[in-house]
C-alpha positions in Angstrom: 90.7 73.2 145.6 94.0 73.6 144.1 97.0 73.2 146.6 99.8 75.5 147.2 102.2 76.2 144.1 105.5 74.9 144.3 108.3 77.1 145.2 111.9 77.1 144.5 113.2 75.7 147.6 110.8 72.7 147.4 112.1 69.3 146.9 111.3 67.8 143.5 111.5 64.0 142.3 112.1 62.9 138.8 111.9 59.3 138.3 113.8 57.8 141.3 115.9 60.7 142.0 114.8 63.6 144.4 116.5 67.0 144.3 116.8 69.0 147.7 115.6 72.0 145.8 114.8 73.2 142.2 118.1 74.9 141.6 120.7 73.7 139.1 124.3 74.6 138.0 124.1 74.8 134.3 127.0 72.7 132.3 129.6 75.1 131.6 132.9 74.3 129.6 136.0 74.7 131.7 138.6 73.5 128.9 140.9 72.3 131.8 140.8 68.5 131.2 144.1 66.5 130.0 143.0 63.7 127.5 139.6 64.2 128.5 140.4 63.3 132.5 139.1 65.5 135.2 141.6 66.7 137.8 141.7 68.9 140.9 140.4 71.8 139.2 136.9 70.2 138.4 136.6 68.7 141.8 136.9 72.2 143.4 135.0 73.8 140.4 131.9 71.6 140.9 132.2 70.9 144.6 131.7 74.3 145.7 128.3 74.2 144.1 127.4 71.1 146.2 128.8 73.1 149.2 126.8 75.8 148.1 123.2 74.4 148.2 122.4 73.8 144.8 119.9 71.0 144.1 121.5 69.7 141.1 125.1 70.4 139.5 125.8 69.6 135.9 129.2 68.7 134.6 130.1 70.3 131.6 129.8 69.0 127.9 131.8 65.8 128.0 132.7 64.0 124.5 131.7 60.8 123.6 134.6 60.7 121.1 138.1 62.4 121.0 137.0 63.9 117.5 133.9 65.4 119.1 135.5 67.7 121.7 135.0 71.4 121.4 138.5 71.8 122.3 141.7 69.8 123.5 140.6 70.7 127.1 137.2 69.2 127.0 136.1 66.5 129.2 135.5 62.9 127.9 134.0 59.5 128.4 135.1 57.6 125.4 137.5 55.4 127.6 137.2 53.6 130.8 140.3 55.4 132.3 138.2 58.6 132.3 135.7 57.1 134.8 137.7 57.1 138.3 138.3 61.0 138.1 134.8 61.8 137.4 133.5 59.2 140.1 135.6 61.3 142.8 133.6 64.5 141.8 130.4 62.6 142.0 131.3 61.1 145.5 132.2 64.7 146.7 128.7 66.2 145.5 126.6 63.2 147.4 128.8 63.8 150.5 127.1 67.3 150.5 123.6 66.8 149.8 123.8 67.5 146.1 122.5 65.7 142.9 125.0 65.6 140.0 124.3 65.0 136.3 126.8 65.0 133.3 126.1 66.3 129.8 127.3 64.3 126.9 127.9 65.9 123.6 129.6 65.8 120.3 130.7 69.4 119.1 130.3 68.5 115.5 131.2 71.3 113.2 132.4 73.3 116.1 134.9 70.7 117.3 138.6 71.2 117.2 138.6 74.9 118.4 140.6 76.6 121.1 139.7 77.8 124.8 138.8 81.4 124.9 142.2 82.3 126.4 144.3 80.6 124.0 145.5 82.3 121.0 146.4 80.7 117.7 150.1 81.4 118.2 149.7 79.3 121.4 147.8 76.3 119.9 149.3 73.1 121.2 150.5 70.6 118.3 148.1 68.2 119.2 145.0 70.4 119.2 144.0 69.8 115.5 142.3 66.9 114.3 139.7 65.8 111.6 136.2 66.9 112.3 132.9 65.5 111.5 129.2 67.0 111.1 126.0 66.6 109.3 127.3 68.1 106.2 130.4 69.4 104.9 129.7 72.9 105.6 131.7 74.6 108.3 129.8 76.1 111.3 130.7 79.7 110.3 133.0 81.3 107.9 136.5 80.8 108.9 136.0 77.7 110.8 137.5 74.4 109.9 135.6 72.5 107.1 134.2 68.9 108.5 133.6 65.8 106.6 130.1 64.8 106.3 128.9 61.6 108.6 127.9 58.9 106.4 125.0 56.4 107.3 127.6 53.8 108.4 129.3 56.5 110.5 126.0 57.3 112.4 125.8 53.6 113.4 129.0 54.0 115.0 128.2 57.3 116.5 125.2 55.7 118.3 127.9 53.0 119.8 129.6 56.0 120.9 126.9 57.6 122.6 125.6 54.3 124.3 129.1 53.5 125.4 129.7 56.9 127.0 126.4 56.6 128.8 127.3 53.4 130.2 130.5 55.1 131.7 128.6 57.9 133.1 126.3 55.4 135.1 129.4 53.4 136.2 130.7 57.0 137.7 127.7 57.1 139.7 125.9 60.2 138.0 122.3 60.7 139.2 121.2 62.5 135.7 122.3 62.3 132.3 121.7 64.9 129.6 122.1 64.8 125.7 123.4 67.9 124.3 121.4 69.0 121.4 121.7 72.6 121.3 124.2 75.4 120.5 125.3 74.2 117.2 126.7 70.9 118.5 126.2 67.8 116.2 122.7 66.9 117.2 121.5 70.3 117.0 122.9 70.5 113.4 120.9 67.4 112.4 117.8 69.2 113.7 118.3 72.7 112.3 117.3 73.4 108.5 119.8 76.0 108.6 122.6 73.4 108.6 121.0 70.1 107.8 120.8 70.0 104.1 121.1 66.3 103.5 119.5 64.5 100.9 118.9 61.2 102.6 116.9 59.8 105.2 118.5 62.0 108.0 117.7 65.3 106.2 114.8 67.1 104.5 111.7 67.6 106.7 111.4 67.6 110.2 110.8 64.0 110.4 114.0 63.3 108.7 116.1 65.9 110.8 114.5 64.6 114.0 115.5 60.8 113.2 119.1 60.7 114.2 118.7 62.6 117.5 115.7 60.7 118.3 117.7 57.6 117.9 120.6 58.7 120.0 118.0 59.3 122.8 116.2 56.1 122.4 119.4 54.2 122.5 120.9 56.1 125.4 117.5 55.6 127.4 117.9 51.9 126.9 121.3 51.7 128.5 120.9 54.5 131.2 119.4 53.1 134.5 115.6 53.2 134.6 115.4 54.9 137.9 117.6 57.7 136.8 116.2 61.0 134.7 117.3 61.3 131.2 117.5 65.1 130.0 117.8 66.7 126.6 119.1 70.1 126.0 117.6 71.8 122.9 117.7 75.1 121.5 113.9 75.7 121.3 114.4 78.2 118.5 117.4 79.0 116.2 116.4 82.6 116.2 116.9 83.2 112.8 114.4 83.2 109.6 114.3 79.6 108.3 115.5 78.1 111.4 114.1 75.7 114.1 110.8 76.9 115.4 109.0 76.6 118.6 106.2 74.5 117.0 109.0 72.3 115.6 110.5 71.9 119.1 107.2 71.0 120.6 107.0 67.9 118.3 110.7 67.2 119.0 109.6 67.1 122.7 106.6 65.0 122.4 108.7 62.6 120.4 111.5 62.6 123.1 109.1 61.8 125.8 107.8 58.7 123.8 111.3 57.5 123.8 111.9 58.0 127.5 113.3 61.5 127.8 112.1 62.9 131.3 113.0 66.5 130.9 113.8 69.2 128.2 116.4 71.6 129.1 115.2 74.9 127.1 117.8 76.9 125.5 117.9 78.7 122.3 120.4 79.7 119.4 123.7 78.5 118.2 123.4 78.4 114.4 123.1 81.2 112.2 122.2 84.9 113.5 120.2 85.2 116.5 117.4 88.1 116.9 115.7 86.8 119.9 115.9 89.9 122.6 118.5 89.0 125.2 117.0 90.3 128.5 116.3 88.8 131.9 114.9 85.6 131.7 114.3 85.7 127.9 114.3 82.0 127.6 111.5 81.2 130.3 108.7 81.7 128.0 110.0 79.0 125.6 110.1 76.5 128.7 106.7 77.6 129.8 105.3 76.9 126.1 107.2 73.5 125.7 105.8 72.4 129.4 102.2 73.3 128.8 101.7 71.9 124.9 104.3 69.1 125.1 103.3 68.0 128.6 106.8 67.4 129.5 108.8 68.7 132.6 111.3 71.4 131.5 114.2 73.4 132.8 114.4 77.2 132.3 117.8 79.1 131.8 119.2 82.3 130.4 119.6 85.6 132.6 117.9 84.3 135.8 119.8 85.8 138.5 117.7 87.1 141.6 115.8 85.0 144.1 112.3 86.6 143.5 112.7 85.9 139.4 113.7 82.4 140.1 111.0 81.7 142.4 108.4 83.0 140.2 109.6 80.6 137.3 108.5 77.8 139.7 105.6 79.4 141.4 103.8 80.1 138.1 104.7 76.6 136.7 106.7 78.0 133.8 109.4 75.4 134.4 110.3 72.5 137.1 114.0 73.4 137.5 115.9 76.8 137.2 119.4 76.8 136.1 122.3 79.1 136.7 125.4 79.6 134.8 127.5 82.7 135.0 125.5 83.7 138.2 126.6 80.5 140.2 130.1 81.2 139.0 129.8 84.7 140.8 128.2 83.2 143.8 128.5 79.6 144.4 126.6 79.8 147.4 123.5 81.5 145.6 120.8 79.1 147.0 121.8 80.1 150.4 121.4 83.8 150.1 118.3 83.2 147.7 116.6 80.9 150.3 117.3 83.5 153.1 115.7 86.3 151.0 112.7 84.2 150.1 112.4 83.0 153.7 111.7 79.5 152.3 113.0 77.4 155.3 110.1 74.8 155.9 111.1 73.2 159.1 114.6 73.7 158.9 117.2 76.5 159.7 118.0 79.3 157.2 121.4 78.0 156.8 120.6 74.1 156.4 121.9 74.2 152.9 125.3 75.0 154.2 127.8 72.2 155.2 128.0 71.7 159.2 131.5 73.1 159.0 130.1 76.4 157.7 127.1 76.3 159.8 129.0 76.5 162.9 130.8 79.6 162.0 127.4 81.3 160.9 125.9 80.2 164.1 128.8 82.0 165.9 128.3 85.3 163.9 124.5 85.0 164.7 125.0 84.5 168.2 127.4 87.4 168.2 124.8 89.7 166.5 121.9 88.6 168.8 124.3 89.7 171.8 124.6 93.1 170.4 121.2 93.3 169.5 120.1 92.3 173.1 122.6 94.4 174.7 121.2 97.7 172.7 117.6 96.8 173.9 118.6 96.2 177.4 117.9 92.4 177.3 119.7 89.4 178.0 121.9 87.7 175.2 121.1 84.4 174.1 124.8 83.5 173.9 125.1 80.4 176.3 127.7 80.9 178.9 129.7 77.6 177.8 129.4 78.4 174.2 131.4 75.7 171.8 131.5 77.8 168.9 134.6 77.5 166.8 137.4 79.8 167.5 139.5 81.7 165.0 142.9 80.4 164.3 
């Protein structure tokens, strides 16, 4: 007899890390760092999601090297001086019950661009640098032309990945994710649309997987054994001749062998994209990888409402559900979703909120109960000596 299906607000454990629920804030670049160092903006931006009840908060793509930054405002972990500001964010998230992870990346042919709100005329003098990728082909027409990474360069790249991973561990992150999607460097190795190398790191799927698998293996070896390692991939490129779901199933199997614990399932980033964008349009990709590669997955992409998200977990399409723009709109999404789903377990419906907020919510509830009781001619539940906080 099968047990009850898992639900969105059930706890979940991966390796030695337990998440208070299955909700995740996706890594979203904020382009607001100075020399890769986080600041008060990052603390407030990320801290609000911990206060809002998310199970896992992911920090944006964080560069393993200066030339691997997407923009001059990217976070970085290529230097020890970048650790303390991130540790401050980690400590805050932990203080309010959330687990926190960091996404490591190298932007490859997409490096050296500008934040969306900065024009070419406003470009700072220090915002251009030489960039490197799988080949010398630019990401798209009009983009900066990269230099092709040599085999010797790739060995140095491995050192940069592992050094950054060690710094992430020192900063106290619970989870580490390798960014291998959306046209970043590792995705450009995986995709036949961008990888036209003639050496052992190109050609067939085996060759194209070689460097990303080496990165994953090297990072797993230095990342603490009790902490999960994730990889975000573009399961499909979305263009004829690109990565197929069969390719990604094989990649997921191989990543599992080298110690990757979960696949974060996205799509696109190189070439055109024909996959129809609709609510939950990538959930089926996560479900297919989970079933056929027998690896935990994370679903992401236009998942916005509570019933939709709960259904992803209830039907075992994925093990975690991530929210990007929806979390920006409503940083307390888990609180409202949990109430809508009435998944309280043994706790109070506002248990995900910090005590400072709960006390005010409790006051409002008692006031509403008093109004309801008065309308019904029944006594109020408001205690005579209520110590609810007063308005300033």
